[in-house]
Backbone bond lengths (Angstrom), bond angles and torsions (degrees), N, CA, C in turn:
res aa  C-N    CA-C-N  psi(-1)  N-CA   C-N-CA  omega(-1)  CA-C   N-CA-C  phi
1 X - - - 1.412 - - 1.525 109.37 -
2 X 1.295 113.90 131.60 1.457 117.79 -177.60 1.522 110.40 -92.26
3 X 1.288 113.77 150.66 1.473 121.06 -179.54 1.524 109.03 -84.27
4 X 1.337 115.03 142.66 1.466 115.66 176.08 1.537 110.15 -69.63
5 X 1.297 115.28 152.51 1.477 116.79 -179.80 1.532 109.93 -64.47
6 X 1.325 115.98 149.16 1.473 118.82 179.79 1.531 109.87 -64.28
7 X 1.327 115.87 152.31 1.473 117.60 179.11 1.525 110.65 -67.42
8 X 1.302 116.19 150.84 1.470 117.69 179.73 1.526 110.10 -65.15
9 X 1.335 116.55 148.82 1.473 119.01 179.58 1.532 109.77 -64.88
10 X 1.312 117.04 151.16 1.469 118.64 178.54 1.528 109.76 -64.68
11 X 1.317 116.06 150.72 1.469 117.55 -179.75 1.526 110.22 -60.63
12 X 1.293 114.06 141.57 1.473 119.32 -179.53 1.525 109.14 -65.26
13 X 1.293 114.21 130.89 1.471 118.83 179.21 1.518 108.90 -74.21
14 X 1.311 115.00 139.06 1.457 119.15 177.39 1.524 108.51 -72.73
15 X 1.308 116.66 138.99 1.471 117.79 178.69 1.521 110.06 -65.05
16 X 1.310 115.26 147.78 1.458 120.59 178.14 1.523 109.60 -69.40
17 X 1.316 117.03 142.47 1.466 118.33 176.51 1.525 109.47 -67.27
18 X 1.314 116.50 150.84 1.464 118.63 179.19 1.523 109.85 -65.33
19 X 1.329 116.72 154.87 1.460 118.48 176.35 1.524 110.38 -59.76
20 X 1.299 116.15 156.03 1.460 120.92 -176.76 1.527 110.86 -59.18
21 X 1.329 117.06 -41.53 1.464 118.56 -178.20 1.524 111.32 -63.18
22 X 1.340 117.81 -36.92 1.461 120.07 178.35 1.526 110.29 -68.93
23 X 1.334 116.65 -38.27 1.457 119.79 179.00 1.525 110.71 -65.76
24 X 1.328 116.39 -40.91 1.463 120.36 178.72 1.521 109.92 -65.99
25 X 1.335 117.02 -42.16 1.462 120.33 179.69 1.521 110.81 -64.55
26 X 1.345 116.86 -38.69 1.458 119.76 179.76 1.526 111.12 -66.84
27 X 1.316 116.66 -30.37 1.462 120.23 178.53 1.521 112.16 -76.47
28 X 1.341 117.34 -9.85 1.453 120.55 177.69 1.511 114.00 88.33
29 X 1.303 117.96 15.95 1.456 120.32 -179.99 1.525 110.04 -85.81
30 X 1.319 116.03 162.65 1.456 120.77 179.19 1.516 109.87 -100.72
31 X 1.302 114.57 166.08 1.448 121.20 173.54 1.524 108.12 -65.90
32 X 1.312 117.39 148.14 1.456 120.95 -178.34 1.514 113.35 -60.91
33 X 1.338 116.77 -31.86 1.461 119.34 -179.52 1.518 111.51 -69.52
34 X 1.328 116.09 -39.19 1.467 119.56 177.92 1.527 109.56 -67.01
35 X 1.333 116.18 -39.63 1.457 119.44 178.62 1.530 110.52 -64.39
36 X 1.328 117.21 -40.39 1.469 120.43 178.05 1.523 110.69 -63.74
37 X 1.330 117.15 -40.53 1.466 120.11 177.28 1.524 110.50 -62.44
38 X 1.327 117.03 -39.84 1.462 120.27 177.84 1.517 112.55 -65.66
39 X 1.330 116.58 -41.03 1.462 120.07 179.36 1.529 110.43 -66.59
40 X 1.327 116.85 -41.55 1.466 119.66 177.56 1.523 111.01 -64.17
41 X 1.327 117.12 -35.92 1.464 121.07 176.99 1.527 110.36 -65.48
42 X 1.323 116.61 -39.64 1.468 119.81 178.33 1.523 110.37 -63.63
43 X 1.334 117.23 -44.25 1.469 120.73 179.54 1.524 110.36 -61.78
44 X 1.335 115.44 -47.28 1.462 120.60 -179.71 1.533 110.95 -60.23
45 X 1.311 116.43 -42.94 1.456 120.91 -177.56 1.523 111.98 -72.09
46 X 1.315 117.02 -33.06 1.462 119.91 177.08 1.524 110.02 -65.09
47 X 1.320 116.95 -39.59 1.465 120.22 176.77 1.528 110.25 -63.70
48 X 1.334 116.54 -41.97 1.464 120.67 177.78 1.525 110.80 -61.81
49 X 1.320 117.50 -40.22 1.454 121.32 178.85 1.526 110.94 -64.93
50 X 1.334 116.74 -40.61 1.466 120.04 177.92 1.526 110.51 -63.50
51 X 1.328 117.46 -39.79 1.467 120.49 177.25 1.528 110.07 -62.68
52 X 1.325 116.42 -41.63 1.466 119.63 177.36 1.518 112.21 -61.94
53 X 1.328 116.57 -41.59 1.463 119.96 177.83 1.528 111.10 -67.49
54 X 1.338 116.41 -34.19 1.466 120.22 176.28 1.530 110.02 -63.92
55 X 1.341 116.64 -37.43 1.460 119.52 177.85 1.524 111.18 -63.28
56 X 1.346 117.18 -32.04 1.463 119.49 175.19 1.521 110.83 -61.31
57 X 1.329 117.36 -36.52 1.466 119.61 -179.96 1.523 110.97 -68.92
58 X 1.342 117.32 -28.88 1.465 119.36 177.66 1.518 111.66 -68.12
59 X 1.321 117.01 -30.55 1.469 118.88 -178.57 1.509 111.53 -71.46
60 X 1.326 117.21 -23.06 1.462 118.82 -179.09 1.519 112.55 -88.62
61 X 1.327 117.08 -7.13 1.460 119.57 179.06 1.527 109.55 -113.28
62 X 1.303 115.45 169.83 1.465 118.27 179.19 1.524 111.43 -81.93
63 X 1.339 118.34 -1.48 1.457 120.95 177.77 1.528 109.86 -63.65
64 X 1.324 115.93 -38.29 1.453 119.88 -179.78 1.506 113.49 -61.78
65 X 1.316 116.33 -27.88 1.460 119.92 179.37 1.522 111.82 -76.05
66 X 1.329 117.52 -20.67 1.461 120.42 -176.34 1.523 113.68 -101.09
67 X 1.319 118.47 -0.97 1.460 120.98 -179.17 1.523 109.91 -87.94
68 X 1.314 116.69 96.84 1.469 122.68 177.11 1.519 112.61 52.68
69 X 1.302 116.47 37.54 1.473 122.59 178.56 1.526 112.89 59.26
70 X 1.320 116.75 28.88 1.460 119.05 175.44 1.511 108.85 -77.31
71 X 1.284 116.23 140.89 1.449 119.55 177.59 1.517 109.23 -88.67
72 X 1.299 115.75 163.16 1.459 120.60 178.07 1.512 112.35 -60.20
73 X 1.352 116.72 -34.39 1.461 119.83 179.69 1.523 111.61 -66.87
74 X 1.330 116.76 -38.52 1.465 120.06 179.15 1.521 110.50 -64.93
75 X 1.322 116.52 -43.48 1.465 119.78 179.13 1.529 110.24 -68.11
76 X 1.319 117.80 -36.54 1.465 121.17 177.93 1.528 110.43 -62.79
77 X 1.333 116.54 -43.38 1.461 120.13 178.02 1.530 110.62 -62.27
78 X 1.340 116.29 -44.90 1.465 119.67 178.68 1.525 110.75 -62.99
79 X 1.321 117.51 -38.82 1.464 121.20 179.36 1.518 110.99 -63.17
80 X 1.315 116.63 -42.91 1.469 120.21 179.44 1.523 110.58 -64.52
81 X 1.334 116.60 -46.21 1.472 120.42 -178.36 1.529 110.94 -62.98
82 X 1.334 117.15 -47.62 1.463 120.80 -177.39 1.529 110.46 -65.27
83 X 1.326 117.66 -41.79 1.463 120.62 179.78 1.525 111.23 -64.69
84 X 1.325 117.37 -44.48 1.465 119.94 179.83 1.530 111.70 -66.32
85 X 1.333 117.00 -39.67 1.469 119.34 176.11 1.529 111.06 -62.98
86 X 1.319 116.74 -41.87 1.453 120.39 178.30 1.512 112.27 -62.39
87 X 1.326 117.03 -45.68 1.466 120.55 178.99 1.529 111.67 -64.86
88 X 1.332 116.39 -39.30 1.465 119.58 177.49 1.518 112.29 -63.30
89 X 1.321 115.96 -39.99 1.466 119.22 179.51 1.520 111.83 -73.01
90 X 1.339 118.24 -28.93 1.466 120.03 172.52 1.521 109.11 -62.19
91 X 1.322 116.62 -43.88 1.463 121.60 178.15 1.525 110.93 -60.97
92 X 1.330 117.45 -42.65 1.468 121.28 178.08 1.535 110.15 -64.40
93 X 1.332 117.28 -39.97 1.460 120.73 177.84 1.519 111.92 -62.95
94 X 1.326 116.97 -42.05 1.469 120.61 177.83 1.523 110.12 -63.72
95 X 1.326 117.06 -41.56 1.466 119.98 178.21 1.528 110.86 -65.35
96 X 1.329 117.59 -33.51 1.464 120.79 177.58 1.520 110.21 -66.88
97 X 1.321 117.09 -43.10 1.461 120.73 178.11 1.527 110.30 -62.35
98 X 1.320 116.92 -36.41 1.468 120.66 178.81 1.522 112.73 -76.13
99 X 1.331 117.17 -4.96 1.458 120.32 173.07 1.514 115.58 92.24
100 X 1.300 118.52 18.91 1.464 120.52 178.73 1.517 109.96 -75.32
101 X 1.304 116.47 126.91 1.466 121.55 -176.71 1.527 111.41 -65.73
102 X 1.333 118.12 -39.95 1.465 120.68 -179.39 1.523 110.62 -62.92
103 X 1.335 117.17 -34.67 1.460 119.91 179.78 1.527 110.54 -70.25
104 X 1.314 116.39 -38.73 1.472 120.03 177.91 1.524 110.25 -62.11
105 X 1.320 116.79 -42.99 1.470 120.80 178.85 1.529 109.91 -65.09
106 X 1.329 117.09 -39.82 1.460 120.91 178.36 1.526 111.05 -63.36
107 X 1.331 117.44 -40.67 1.465 121.09 177.56 1.529 109.93 -62.14
108 X 1.327 116.82 -43.08 1.473 119.91 179.55 1.533 110.26 -61.63
109 X 1.321 117.36 -45.09 1.470 120.75 -178.74 1.530 110.85 -65.05
110 X 1.335 117.07 -47.23 1.463 119.80 -178.22 1.527 112.21 -65.51
111 X 1.318 117.76 -39.94 1.466 119.74 178.87 1.529 111.02 -70.56
112 X 1.328 117.68 -31.40 1.464 119.88 175.53 1.522 110.78 -65.05
113 X 1.325 116.36 -43.51 1.466 120.48 177.04 1.528 109.90 -62.33
114 X 1.325 116.82 -42.21 1.464 120.90 178.74 1.520 111.00 -60.70
115 X 1.322 116.92 -43.28 1.465 119.96 179.45 1.524 111.72 -64.00
116 X 1.317 117.69 -38.60 1.464 120.13 178.00 1.528 110.31 -63.05
117 X 1.336 117.13 -43.41 1.465 120.74 179.35 1.526 110.64 -65.18
118 X 1.327 117.44 -40.72 1.465 120.53 178.84 1.526 110.61 -64.48
119 X 1.321 116.74 -43.47 1.463 119.59 179.88 1.528 111.04 -65.35
120 X 1.331 117.45 -35.50 1.468 119.80 175.06 1.518 110.48 -64.53
121 X 1.333 117.19 -38.25 1.464 121.04 177.21 1.521 110.95 -64.79
122 X 1.331 116.98 -38.92 1.465 119.94 178.54 1.523 111.55 -66.30
123 X 1.328 116.58 -36.91 1.461 120.05 179.11 1.524 110.41 -65.44
124 X 1.328 116.63 -35.19 1.463 120.39 -179.74 1.530 112.72 -80.05
125 X 1.331 117.27 -1.78 1.457 119.84 174.73 1.512 115.45 105.22
126 X 1.304 119.00 10.87 1.461 120.66 179.20 1.515 111.76 -86.84
127 X 1.319 117.24 77.70 1.461 120.76 -175.30 1.521 112.09 -105.41
128 X 1.304 118.25 38.32 1.460 118.56 177.13 1.527 109.87 -80.27
129 X 1.311 116.06 171.98 1.463 120.85 -174.93 1.521 111.90 -64.55
130 X 1.325 117.86 -32.62 1.457 120.58 179.97 1.521 112.88 -64.19
131 X 1.328 115.94 -41.12 1.462 120.00 179.38 1.524 110.07 -66.77
132 X 1.312 116.79 -41.74 1.464 119.83 -179.48 1.525 111.63 -68.78
133 X 1.337 117.59 -37.30 1.458 120.70 176.17 1.519 110.31 -64.69
134 X 1.308 116.32 -43.28 1.470 120.81 179.09 1.521 110.78 -63.84
135 X 1.329 117.45 -37.70 1.463 121.79 177.07 1.531 110.53 -61.41
136 X 1.316 116.97 -47.02 1.469 120.53 179.80 1.526 111.31 -64.98
137 X 1.327 117.18 -41.89 1.461 121.87 -178.85 1.535 110.42 -63.48
138 X 1.329 117.39 -48.69 1.464 121.03 -178.57 1.522 111.64 -66.93
139 X 1.333 116.62 -38.88 1.464 119.56 178.71 1.524 110.63 -64.57
140 X 1.322 117.36 -36.36 1.461 120.86 178.18 1.522 111.02 -66.74
141 X 1.324 117.44 -46.25 1.465 120.55 178.61 1.525 110.02 -60.81
142 X 1.324 116.61 -45.06 1.458 120.09 -179.14 1.526 111.10 -62.48
143 X 1.320 117.04 -45.09 1.461 120.33 179.31 1.515 112.52 -62.06
144 X 1.330 117.38 -42.71 1.462 120.57 179.12 1.522 111.37 -65.62
145 X 1.322 116.79 -41.78 1.465 120.05 -178.31 1.520 111.71 -67.75
146 X 1.345 117.00 -35.67 1.465 119.64 179.81 1.524 110.71 -76.07
147 X 1.332 117.55 -41.89 1.462 121.31 -174.44 1.522 113.27 -75.27
148 X 1.316 117.38 -24.26 1.457 120.00 -177.38 1.513 111.82 -70.11
149 X 1.329 114.09 153.22 1.462 120.07 177.93 1.520 108.65 -90.87
150 X 1.318 117.23 134.67 1.456 118.76 -179.67 1.518 110.74 -71.25
151 X 1.293 115.92 158.74 1.458 122.56 178.39 1.526 109.05 -69.65
152 X 1.295 115.98 140.66 1.456 120.99 176.14 1.514 109.26 -93.53
153 X 1.288 116.88 155.48 1.449 120.15 176.60 1.516 111.77 98.41
154 X 1.325 115.38 -142.64 1.456 121.85 -174.54 1.526 110.91 -61.73
155 X 1.318 117.77 128.86 1.463 123.41 -177.30 1.518 110.96 -122.56
156 X 1.290 118.25 39.36 1.464 121.57 -177.66 1.500 112.15 -63.40
């Protein structure tokens, strides 16, 4: 008596697709919160750069000579410092959007320092709308940068 042939093996199950977060991490993308913190940093820094460039225009007019007895050289120095800081922070914001871990840490440190300075200003009585807006803006950037998940993989 012959044996019946063995039953065919069950069809191979297709592997489950990776979770979306793993797929996004493998593609080298950043968490949305980190990207939002980077974009907010770019906006903030672009405004700072525009203010620095505006200070350059004050040095070419006689208005700079009449502002609290500031000399043109003092305003020129401030314009250079503010413009360079703004451009540097734009670069850090772009690196944060691209998912660089060092840039994210730099954003956290700089926004923490900003919050300390703002809180010191509030203690001294500077409760105008600009200070409160700056407090909310910096706290939002700091919260997004801390809460976001860093990019996995290459961290160049």
